[in-house]
N, C-alpha and C positions, 0 to 999 in steps of 0.2 A: 504494500500500500504506500501511497505517496505522502501521507500525513500520519501523525500519531495522535490518537484521541483516547481518552480514558473511557471506561465503561462500554467497551465494544465486546459483544459476545464472542466467545472463543469458537472459532471454526476448526473443524477437523482438517487434517492435512492429507493431500494426495500421496499415495493411493488410499482412499478412505472407504469405509464401510457404511458410514452415515454422513449426511450432509451432501449427498450425491446429487449432481445436476446432470440430467440427461437432456441433450439438445437434439432437436429434430432438423435434419437437412432434407428439404423437400425438392432438391434439385439445384443446389448451389453450383456455380461454375468454379473452376480451379482458382481463379483470381478471388472470387468471393470467399472460398474456403481459406485462402491465405490471409485475406483481410480479417475474416472472422477470428482466426486463431491468433493473429497478431495482437488482438486486444483481449481475447477471452480464454486463451489456452490455460491459464492458471485456475480458471473457475469452472470449466466444463470437464466432466469426468468421462463421459461416453457420448457418442453420437449415433443416433438412429437414422438410417436412410429411409425416410418415410414410406410406408405401405409398400408399393411395388415400383417406386421411382427409380430404383437401381437398375431395373431392366431397360429403361429408356434413357438413362442419363449418359451423355457422351463422356468419354475419357474417364470411365469408372476406375480403372486400375490406377491411373495417375492421381485421381482424387483420393483414393484409399491410401496411396503412398504418402500424400501430404499429411493426412491425419496420422498415419503410422509414425512418420518421422517426427511429428510433434508429440508423440507419446499419448495420443488420444485413441482408444479403442473404438471400433465401429461395429455395427451389426445391421442386417437387413430387417426391415419392418416385418411384423408377423403376418401381414397380408400376403407377402411373397411366399412364406412357408405354406400358408393355406392354399395359395394358387397352385403350388406344386402338389400338395397332398390330394386336393380334390381331383387332380388329373392322374392320380396314381403314380406320381413321379418323386416319391420321397427319397429314393436312392440318388436320383439326379440332384435333388436339393443338397444332399450330403456332399456330393462331388463338387457342387457349386461352392459350398463353404470352404472346401479344401483349395479349390482353384483360386479363390480370392483371399486365402489365408485369413479368414474371418475368425477372430477369437471368441466371439459370442454369437448366439442365435436366439431369436425370439420365437416361442411357440404360442400361438393364439388360436382362438376359434370364434373370433368376433364377427366374421362374415359368413361362416358356414356352420351347419349343425354337425357336431362331432360327438360321438360317445366319449364320455369323460375318461373312461378307462383307456381308450385308444389314445387320447391326448396325453395321458400320463405315460403311456408306452413310448410315445414320440419324445417326451421330455427325457425319459430314462435313457433312451437310445442315443439321443443327441448329447446328453451329458457325458457320455464316454468319449465324445469327439471335441466338444467345445464347452464353454460356460453358458448355461441356459438361463434366459430370462423368460418367465411365462406370464402371459397376460390373462387376466380374469375380467369378464364383463363383455357385454354385447355392444356392437355398433348400431344396433336397432334401438331407437329411442322408445319404441313401444314395448320393448322387452324389459320388464322390471324383475331383477333377481333379488329375492329376499335376503336379508342379512345372514341368516343361518347358512344359506347355500353359498354365499360369497366366502364365508369362513371355511366351510367344508372344502370348497374348490381350491382355495389358497393353501390350506393345510395339506391336502392330497398332492398338490403340485410341488410343494416344497419337499414332501416326503419322496416324491418320484425323482428328485434330483435338481430341481430348479434352484439357482443361487439366490434369486430374489423373484418376487411376484410383482406384477405391475397392475395397478388399478386403472381400468379402461376409462378414457374420456374423449378419445379421438383428438385431432388437432384443433377442433372447434371448442372443446370443453363443454359439450352439451349432451352427453350420453353417459351411461355407466354410473360413475360416482356423482354425476351432476344431473340436475333437472334440465329440461330443454332451454330454460332461461339462463343456465350457467350457474345457478345456485347450488351450493354443495349439499348433498344428501347427508347432513351432519349426523343424524342418528345412525345411518349405515356405517360411516367412518368410525364413529365412537364404538359401535358394537364390534366391528372387525378388530379394533385395537384391544379388545378384552381377551382375544384368543390368538391373534397372530402377532409375532414380535415386531416391534416398531422398526427395527433395522432391516427387516426382511421385505419391506414394502417400498415400492416406488410409486408415488401418487402422480398420475398424469394431471398437470395443472397448467394449461397453456395461458390462462387469463390471469392478469395481475391480482384481481380480487380473490381468486382461488389460491394463488400463491400466498397472499397475505393471510388468508384464513388458516392454511395449514401451518404456516410459521408461527402464528399466534397460538395455535393449539399445541403444536409439537416441538416448537423451538427452532433455533437457527439451523440445526443439523438434521432437519427432516429431508428425506429423499424425494426429489421432485423431478418430473419428466415432461416431455413434449414442450420444452422451452424453445421458443424461436431464437435463432442465432443472435438477432439484434436485441434480445431480451435477457441474455445471460448476465451481462453486467448490471442492468437494472435489478434483476433478481438478487444479485449479490448484495446490492445496497439495502434491499428489503431484509435480507437475512441478517445484516449487520445493524439494523435500526438506523439507517442513514437515509431513509426516505420517509416522507410524511406519514405513510400508512403504518409504519412500525416505529416511528421516531422515539416515542416514550416507552415502548414495550420492554426494552432491555435496560433502561436507565435505572441507576440506583439513586432515587430521588433524595434520599437522606444525605448522600454524599454531595449532591448538588446544593442543597440547602446550607450545608456547612461551608 
């Protein structure tokens, strides 16, 4: 940081298990990736190549190399996994991960109906090859999953070999964990946290209000995902209480009065 201030909450250091920021690349150019990392490299922990954008993004190998050389791991969006599985091409997907030297894979079922036992089988199989992130929740805003089922799905996927589970929100932040208005389903989140370890969950929270809500509930080192590249630094200021939304949240008011 460029300045020194008292009463700044302590951030975990990379490589970290909590305080994780997952950014979403929806088709950045090589120059845009370089510009993004020139300012955000210290604050982003992993980058997801959104849904199936990697299939049509030019210069994919060169882009992945830029991330790799910056020490930022990447992974293909879960929709790409689903696109291969629905076409009975799971082994092709495994070869794709090897071809592009991907260290992570996301297993999801947000766009297709999949038996949960089969999903856990895929998690287990891929965990022998890469580090697996599994996503829970539907991309269909009409499909409401009750809290007890969210908990069971998350627990089963962690048991199957997922490193962390991701709470679905899409890039719009209007499904899964959130109502169509973008409002957090707070009761759902709080119930999940009674059973699933805090450090094992990445909450997709693309909107500022959602990020603020999670930071106020769970602290500066909550794991957050689907962050737009140009929002990584703004998010870091929210985590540190350096934006109006959390300005007094971490302050020791007694110290200030003295």
